[in-house]
N, C-alpha and C positions, 0 to 999 in steps of 0.2 A: 337526703344528700348530706355530704360532709365537706368541710373545707379541705382544700388541697394541703396535705401535710408537708411541712418543710422537711427536707432531707439533706443528708450530708454524710461525711465520714464519721463513723462511730468507733471509738477505741474499745478494745477488749484486751485486758491484761491477763497474761497467763499466770502471773504471780504478783504479789505486791512489792512495792519499792519502799524501803525504809530510808528516809533521808539520811545521807551520810554513807550509805552502802554504795558499792559500785553499780552504777546503772547498767553497765555492760552485762552484768549477770542476770538481768531481768529483761524479759522480752514482752512486747505487746503487739497486737495486731490491729489493723484498721479495716473496718468493713463499711461499705456504702450501701444504704438501703435504697430500694427503688421507690420512685414517687408512688403514692397511694392516696386514695380518698376513703379508705376503709377504716372505720374506728374500731377499731378492735379494743464482883462488886467491891470493885475496890473502893475504898473510902479515901477521899481527898479533903483535907481541911486547909483553907487558905485564909489568912487574916492579914489585914493591913491597918496601920494606925495613921490617920491623916487628920487634917483639920475638920473633915466632915465626919469623922468617927465611923468609917466604913468597916463593917464586919461581914464577911461572906464565908459561909460554911455549909457543909452538907455532903451528901453522897453524890458521886458523879452520875449515878443512874437514878436519881430522884425522879419519881414518876408522876405523871399528871393524874394517875388514878390511885396512888397509894402514898402514904406518908411514913416517915421514920418515927419510931417510938422513942428514940434516944433524946435526952434533953440537950439542946444545943443553944448557943448564944443567938439572940434575936438579931436579924439583919437590920441595920439602921438605914441602909441605902439601897433602894430598889435597883435591880438590873433589868433593863428594858421595861421599866415601869412597875415591876413586881418583885418583892423580896423573895418570893418563892422561886423565881427564875435563877437566882444567883447560883444555886447548887445544882441546877439541871444542866444536862449536856445540851449543847447547841442543837443537836439532832433530836431533842426531846421537847421541843417547843413549837407551837403553831403560831405562825406570823402572817399578818395581812400583807399581801403583795399588790402594789399598784402596777397594773398592767400598762405598759407604755407610759411610764411615769412622766416623761418630759412633754408629752403631747397634750398641751393645754393651750387652746386657742378658741376664743369665742366665735361661734357661728361657722366653725370649720367641721365638716362631716368626719374628718379623720382624727378628731380629738378623742382622747380616751379618759381624761381626768378634768376636773374643774379647777383644782388648786395646784399651784406649783410645788416643786419638790420640797422646799423648806417647810411649807405648810403641811405637806403630806407627812413629813417626819414629825412635826410638832403634834399632829393629830394621832400618831401612833403607827403609821405604816413602817414596817421594818424590813421589807424587801422591795427593791426598786428594779423593775424590768423595763427594757427598752430595745427597740431596733436601732442598730448602728450601721451606717453606710459609709463606704469609702467614696468621698466626693471632694473634688478640687484639692486633691493631695492631702486630705485630712479626714478625720473621723467625725461625721455629722450624725445628728439624731433626726432621722426622717421616717415618716410613716409610708411604707411601701416605695415611695419615690420622693426624692428631694424636691421635685417640682410640685408635689402635692402638699406636703407639710414638712417644713424644715425648721426645727427648733434650735438650730445653732450647733456649736461644736460640743463634742464629748468633754473636752477640757473645761469649758465654761460650766457645764452641768456638774461635773465632779468637783469643781472648786466650791460650788454652793454646798454640795454634800459635805465636803471636808470642813468647811467653815462651821456647819452645824455640828459636826462630830466634835470639833474642838470645844464647843460650848456645852456639849452633853457627854461628859467623859464616862458615863456609866451605861452607855447604849451600844449595842452591837448592831451593825447595819449590813444587810446582804444586798449585793448588786448582781443582777443577771443580765449579761450582755448577749443580745441576739445578734450574732455576726452575720448579718443578712447577705453580705456579698462574699462570704467565705474567704476573707482575706487573711493574711498571716497575722498571728497574734502580736507580732512585733509592732504592728501599726498602733496598738493600744497602749504600749508602754509609756510613750511620751505623755499622753493625756493623764495617765495615772500618776506619773512622776511630777509633771508640771503643776498639777492641781493640788499637790501635797497629800493626796490619798495614800501614796506610797508609804508614808510614815505610820499608817494604821493597818496595812493589809495583813491578812492572816496567811501564813504559809504552813500547810499541813505537814505533819511529821511522817506521813505515810501516803503512798499513792497506789490505788485510790483509797479513800477513807470509807470504811463501812460504818454502819449505824452506831456501833458502840465505840468507835475510835475518836469521836469528836470531844473536845474539851468542854468544860462547863463555861457558862457565861462569865462567872467570876474569874476563872483562869484567863480567859481572853481579855477581860477588862484590866486585870492587874498587870498583864504583860503588854497591854497597849495594842494588841492585835485584834482590832474590833471591826474591821471591814473585810467581809468575805466576798470575794469576786468570782463569779462563775461565768463561763462562756459556753454557749451551746455547741458550736462547731469550730474546729481548728485549734483548740487549746493544746498546749504542749507544756505540761507541768515540769518535765525534766529540764526544759530550757528556761521557762518563765514560771517559777513555782507559785507565784501569787495569783495567777490566772488559772482557776481550777476548771477542769473539764466537767461539764454539767452531768452528762449522761452516764458516766461511770460511777457517779456518786448520788445521783438523783434520777427519778423517773417522773414522767408526766402522764396525766389522763389525756383523753383526746383533745387535740389542738383546736382552738377557736370554734367552739360548738355553735351549731346553727339551729338547734332545737333544745327543748328544756328537759330532755331525759338525763343529761349529765352523768354518763356512766363512770364507774370507778376503775375501769380497766386500764392496763398499761398500754400506751401507744408508742411513746418514745422513751428509751431506745427500743427498737423492734427486736423481737426474738428472745428476750430474756425470760428466764424461768420464774415461777412464783417464788422459789427459794432465793434467787438472786434479787428479786424485787424487795423481798422482806429484809434484805441487808442494806438497803439504800433509803435515803430520805425520799419523800415524794411531794409533788405539787399538784393540786387540783386546779384545772383550768375552768373557772366559773365565770367566764365572760361571754354572755350571749351575744351573738353577732347577726348582722344582716350582710349578705353578699351583694354588692352593687357594682355597676360599671360607671366610672367617672372619668371623662375625657379619654376614653379608650382603655382605661386601666381597671382591672378587676381588683377590688379592695374589699376588705372586711371592716365593717364599722359597728360600733356598739348599738344594740337594739335598745335605745333609750326609752321606748314606749313601755318596755317591761322591766326597766331597771329596778324599780322599787320592789317588785316581786323577786327578781333575780338575786338581789342583795339582802333579802329578808332573812330573819332568824328562823322562820318555819314556813311551811306550805310547799305545795308542789312547785318544783323548779327553783326553790330557794337555796341559798348558800348553806343555810343551816341543815337542810335535808341532805344535800350532797355530802357535807362534811360528816354527818352522822352515818350515812350509808357507807362511806369509804372507811370510816373508823370500824364499823361492823365487819366489813369485808376483809380488811387487812389487820384487824385486831390492834390497831394503833391509829391515833389521829394523823391527819395530813400535816406536813411541816409548813406548807405554804398555801395560802388561799388567794389565788390570783383573781382580781376583780377589776372591772371598769368603774369609774365614778364611785369610788369607795365611800363618799359622803352620802350617797343615796341609799335608800332601803325602806323598809316598812317604818322605821324610825331612824333618825340620824345616829350613826354609830352602830348600826345593826351588824355590820361586818366585824367590828371589834368585839361585839357581844358573842358572836359565833366563835371567834378565836378564843375568847375567855372561857367559853364552855368547853372547848376542846382542851384547854390547858388546865381545867378544873380550878379556876380562880374566879373571883368576882370582878366583873368589869367595873372599873371605878372612874371612867373617863367621861368627858363631855365632848362630843364631836358635832360639828367639824368647823374648821375655818381659820385656824392659825394660833397666834400667840395667846389668845384668850382661852383657847381650848386646854383642858387638863386631861386629855385623853391618855389612857395608859399606853405606854410605849411598847406595844406587842411586836 
C-alpha cells in the first residue's frame, strides 16, 4: 500500500516568462490531478572586499563531480558551510531537508523533529518544509489538523528563521510551504513581510526556472537574496514573485513512503516526461511512515523504530542507498534529502554525511544539538 497522495492544481507553462516582459504574451495552463495511491558555461566571477575578506569566484556550473583546472583565488568565507559551494549554482547542491520542521513536541505522535528550527539551522539543515493551515483567520503550522498538533503561527516561525539569517549572512535557506488547505497565496504575504523574511527573499528572473537558470550561492549571498520560498499548490509567481511554484521547478519521489523500497520515480507533478524531469531540481522523500488512526483522524507518523536505519549512510532502506540509487538513475544527485529526526541515524550526522557525499565534499561537522555544533551548513 501507499499513502494517499496530496493533489491539487498543477501549473503547466507553454513558454517561459522573463521578468520585465509582458506577461500577457505568455500563457500557462492549470491541470488538476486525480487522487491516487499509486507510486509510480558561462563563467561568472564575483568578488567583494569586506571586513571578513570574502572572496567568491568560480564557474556557474561548477560540478560536484568535476573541478576546474584554472588557478583561482581561494575562498576565505564558506557559503552554506563549504567554500566549494560559493561558485556552484543553487540547483547543483544537495541539501538536508527537515520534514515538518516546526513539529517538535515531546511525547506527541505527530512530531517529526527533535530540535527546533534554530537548532536545525545551526546543525546544517538548509531546507525547511512544513504543513501550513488556515486557522482562526491566520496561517498556523499544524500536523494534519490544528486540533492534533498546533505549533503556532507561520509569522512566529519565520521570525525565528529571519533572526538566524541575520546572524548568518553567508547562508542560503530554502523554505517549502505545504499549502494544506489550498488557500490563496495572498494569505502568506503578511507572515513573510511581518517576520522580516521579505528582506531576504529570492525573486527568479525567469518563470519557471530550469536547472541551468539558477544563480550561484555567491551571487545570491552578495545580492542579499538568500531565502528561497516554494509553495506546493496555489502559488502565483506573476502576482507574488517571491513565492515560487514548486512543481514547475522541482519534482518529488513518492510521498510519505510506508515501506523501505524508496523508489526514485517521479510522483509529483504527475505526467511529466523524463526530459522534463531532467530540467528540474528534485527532492527525495526519505521519511519512513506508519499510518495510524488517532481520534478518528488518519495520520502519517514517523516510523521511529527504524529511524536509525532509515537515516543511515548505507544499508538497505538507508538514505545513503536511496541517494546513490537516484543519482545513478537520473545522472545527477538529488537537490533535497527530506528526512524526519535528522539527528538520528547509524551515527549522529549521518544525513549530513550523505549530503556531503552527494556534493563531493568532506563532511566537516559535528551533529547534533545546537550552538555547540559545528555542523557544515549544507
